[in-house]
N, C-alpha and C positions, 0 to 999 in steps of 0.2 A: 554500550552507547545510550546516552541518556534520550530523553526524549526530545527535548530543544536540538539535539544535534540531527536526531529523525526528520524533524518538523522542517528543520533548515533544510536539509539534503533535498526533502519531497519539493520545498519550493524553490531550489535552485534547478532542478531537473524539470520543473511543471512545463516549460516551453518547449522542450524536445520530448514529451510523451505523448502516446498515443492516445485515444479516446479511454480504452479499456485501460491501461496505465492510470490515467487520469481518475477514472472511477475507485481504482485501487487504492492509488494515494488519497483521495478524498474519504474515502471508508477508514481507511488509518488515522487522518485527521481527526475525522469526527467520533472517534473511539479508541484516541491514544491511550487512556488509561487500561483499557480492555483487552489488547493486544497483545499483551506481553507473554502469554502461552498459547498463542492463537496458532494452530498448524496451517501449513498450507492447505492443504484439504478444505480446513475449515473456512478459510478467507476464500477460495473457491466457493463454496456454496454460497455464503454470504453476500457474495458481490456479482454471482450469476457468471464469473470468469473463469475462464479454463487455468491451466496451471501455467502455458505457457508465458503470456503476460505477466503473470507475478514473477516466475523465475526472471524475467528479463528485467522488471523492476528494481527486484533484488539482487 
């Protein structure tokens, strides 16, 4: 999946996301070039959000 596709999908679902999911989506948007090898555990740490909202977003 390319970056544009990911960004498009995040924009499309933005209206139905929880506050935590929006925070995750914003982090992904702001760091799109650095997330390719980012693990769920690391994403959880940098956003301060638990695993469940991350898994529900992806």
